[in-house]
N, C-alpha and C positions, 0 to 999 in steps of 0.2 A: 787591777784586775787580780782577784784572788787567783793564787797558785793551784794548779790542777797537777793531780797525780794518776798514774796509769793503772788501770784494773784489767787483768787477764783473767778468762776463763776459758777452761775448755768445754765443749757442749757437741753434741752431735752433729753434722754438718746438716741433717734434713731439718731439726729442731731451729738451727739458725737461721736457714733459709725461709721455713714458716713464719717464724717470729719476723725476721724482716719484711716479709710481705705483706703482714698483718699491720706493721709498724709503718710501713710506705702509704696504705691506705688512710692511716690515721694520720698523716704528715708528721711522722717523726723518724728518728733514727734511734739504731740501738745504744749508742751513748746517751741521749737525751732519756730514752726509756730506762735505763740504767740508774742514771742520776735521780731521775722521778722515783724509782723503787728503792734507793738507799736515802731519800729525802723522806719518805713515808716511814722507813725503818726508824730514823731518828726521830721524828715528830712523834711516833707511837712508842717508843722505845721496845720495839718488838718487832717481829715479823708482822707485816700488814695483811696477813690472811691466814686463816686457821691452818695450823699444822698439827694432825693427830694420826695416833694409831685407830685404825677402826676395823671392825667385824663386818661392816655393813651398816646400814640404815635400820634403825628400829621398824620391827614389822607395826602394822596397825594394831594389834593386840597386846604388845608391848607399851605402846604409846599410850593406848587406852589404861593400862594396869598401871602405869607412872602418873596419869593424871586421876585416876582412882586413889592410889596410895597419898597423894596431895592433899585431897579433898578430905581423906580420912583422918589426916594429921589436923586438919582445921574444924573436926568435927562433922564433915559432910559427906553425902554419899553421892556416887555418880550412878545416875538411874539409866534405863534404855533411852529415854528421851535426849538425856545428855548425850549418850553415845551416839545417836543420830544426829546429834548437832555436831559432833565431832566430824561424823563423816562427809556431813553437807559443806563443812570446812574445807576440808582436805580434797572434796571433789570440785570445790571452786563455787559452789552453789549458795554457799552463805560466808561473808566477810566476817572478819575477827571482830570489826566495828556492830556489827548489825547482832553478832551472837552475844556480845558484852550487854547490848541494849535489852536483847531477851531475857538475859540472866538478872540483870539489875530490875527491870520490870516485874520478876518473880519473887524477888526477895522483899 
């Protein structure tokens, strides 16, 4: 059996209790979870979730502007029909797959 080391961390008691409660429901304990997280750190050679500074999510207008800028680079323009398709995707009324099919049928 591999030699085991000890990892100690200080965390707020409420956070520890909430985490333990969830882990119990999953049939896990804190030690198993920490080992899972550390294994993912090693496998992915980095933190296994996004760590970033953010001023908040893009607004719809910023998202549309970014798509439009990308299309301009490709020599294409974003029209009102395209913007409506983006809104339908956001609302869940249109999947990315269906939108792609629509776009490819137009080209």
